[in-house]
N, C-alpha and C positions, 0 to 999 in steps of 0.2 A: 311261881320261881322263887327260891328261897334266897334268904339275903346274901348268901355264902356263893351261890351260883350268879346273881347279878353283879358281885364284886369282881367275880372272875372273869367275866365278859368285860368289864370296864378294864381291869388291869391288862387284858389283852390289846385293847384299844391304846392304852396309855403306853404300853410296850413297844407298838407299832411306832406310836408318835414319837417316842424316845430312840427309835432305832436300834432298840435293844435285840438280843439274839433269841427272840420266842417269849412268849407270854410267860414261860416258866422262870423267867428273868426275875418275875416280880410276884413269884408266890407268897412272899412275906407279907404283901399287901391285901391278900384277901380277906382278912378281918375286917378291913377297913370299910365304913359303910360305901356303897356305890356312889352315893351323892356325893361324898367328900372326893371320891377318886375323879367323878365326873367334872366336879368343880375345878379340881386341880388340872385336868387335862384341858379344860377350856382355857385356864389362865396360860398354860404352856402354849397353847396354839396361838393366843393373842400375842404373846411375846415373840413368838417365831415370825408372826405375819407384819408385826410393827417394827421389827429390827431391819432397819436401815431402808425405811419406808420410803424416804425421800428419794434417795438413789435407784432403788428399784421402779419408782414413778417417773424418774426421769429416762432411763432406760425404756421404759413402755412407751413414753411419748415418743422417743427417738424412732421407735419401730415404724412409724408413719412414713420414714425416709427412704426405705430399703424395700426391695422386692421380698414376697412372702418367702420364696424358695430359699433366698440369701439369708434370712433370718432364722428360717428351720435349720439351715445348714450350721450357722452360729450357734444356735440353741443346743442342737443335738450334739455337736462335736465341741463345743468351748465353753458353754455355760452348764449344761448338764442339765438332770431332770429336776432336782430339787431348786434352782433358782427359777427354770421355766414355769416350774408348778407357781411359784411365788407372783410370778409375772402374768401368769394367765388372767387372774381377775382384774388386773390393772389394765389391760388390753381392750379395745372395743371388741364386743363378742364377735361380730362378723370377722374382724381381722384375726382374731385368735383362731377361730375355725379355718379360715384361709391359710393360717400358718400350719396349723396342725396336718392339714391334707398334705403337707411335703414331709413330715417326720414319718420315720418307721414305725410300725406298730409295736415293737419291742420297747422303743423309746417311749411311745405314747403310754404304754403300760407302767413303763417306771414313773413317768410324769404324773400319770394319774394316781398311783401310789402314795405321791406325795402332796397330792392337791387336796385342798378342804373344798369341796364342792360346793358350800354355801356361799364361799366368796367368789364363785364362777359359775352361778346357777345359769345364767343366760348363755353362757358358753356350753355348758354341760347340755343344756336342753336343745341347742342349736346343731349339736353334732348330729350328722348322718347316722340312722340306725345302724346300718350294716357297719359302720366304723366304730361305733360302739360294742358292736356284738364281737368284733375282731378284737378290741380290746381287752373285753371282758374275758375271752379265751384265754389270751395273753396273761392277764394277771392271774387268773385261776392257776395256770400251769406253774407262774411263779409263786405260789402260794399266798397270794396277797388278798386272802378273804376278808381281813379287817379292813383294808381300804376300800374293798368293793362293797362292804356293808353301808359306807357313807353315801353310796351312790343310788341306792334301791330308791330313795324317797323323791329322786330328780329324775328319773326315767318315766317316759310315757308308758302306756300299756302294753303297746304293740313291740317297743324296743325291749321291754322286761319280759315279755313272753318269749322273744326269741332267744333272750340270754337265758332263760330258764331250760329252754328246749337243749341247747348246747353244753349246759354245765352237766357236771355228774352229780349223782345224788350225796355224795359226800362233801361236794363243794357247795350245794346248795345248804345242806345242815350246819356246816361252818359259818356260811354267811348269815344266816338267819340267826346264829346265836350272838352275833355281835352286830346285828343290823342297828342302825340308827333310825329311830321311828318306828318302833316295832308295832305300832298300830296297823301299819301298812301288811302284815303278816296275813291278815284276812284276805285281802285280796290277793297276795302271792300264792295262798292256799289253793284258790280258785283257779288261778293260773297252772299250778302245778297238777292239778286235779286229784282227787281221792285215791285212785288207785296207787300213783305215784307216791303221794305223801304216805300212805301206810307201808309201801316198799321202804322208804326211806327210814320210817321210825322202825320197823321191822329189823334192819341191817344195820342199825345204829350200833348195837353192842358189838358187833362184828369189826366195826370200823373204830372203836374205843371211843365212841361220841354218844353214850348213853345218857350222861347229864345234858348234852346239847338237845339231844331227843326229847327229854321231858321237858325242858325249856320250850322248844316250838309247840309240844302238845298245849302247854300251860297259856300261850297266848293266842291259841285260835279262840274263836268264839264259841258259845254253848252249842250252837247248831252244828258247827263243825265238828266239834269233839264228840258230839252224839252220832255223827255219820260215821266217825272213825270207829266208835265202839261197835255200830251195827254192822259194819265191814269186818272188823276182828271177830266178833260173835258168829257171823255168818261163816 
């Protein structure tokens, strides 16, 4: 993976965090080292989550007093996805999952796009697999591939396999490019399978994702790259 490619991936993540109109909004930082962009993104994330922390915690504490369906209605129609995302990690995980069961899938997709899953790991891992799958499909339809890349490291193998089966080749390639924790790409490759991975790589140029395909290939282990070469040669 070239330094410029790595910086481009980090710029896409930063653009999503800042709510900018696509990664092209930050093309001028592609020459900045990826490590510096990553550190800056982490600092901004900390700032966003620490802002009004005391007020958010009081709101989360008050959530114990109302029925889950009432809280879901208030969250979806009054608070909105951003505030609900900030609240998620402050709630008891079981309570958060209970409330989420009353949200619409579209709202959950919007909430998930704003959520830092590292701050709500127990909530993410406690969500029913079929619900996660519905959310993933809705997020992909909305083009939230950067946000989806934050969740892969927290999904169990069965849920991840189900998502892979439902998502398009283009979705998978876009998510892989901005994946947090690319060491899991080896496992993702095994779930996708050799035939589909080769199809994804072969079709990348036609999707305008040639750089993303090279990045994916570079992050596979030596055995997997050898399997792809053999298949391509055959």
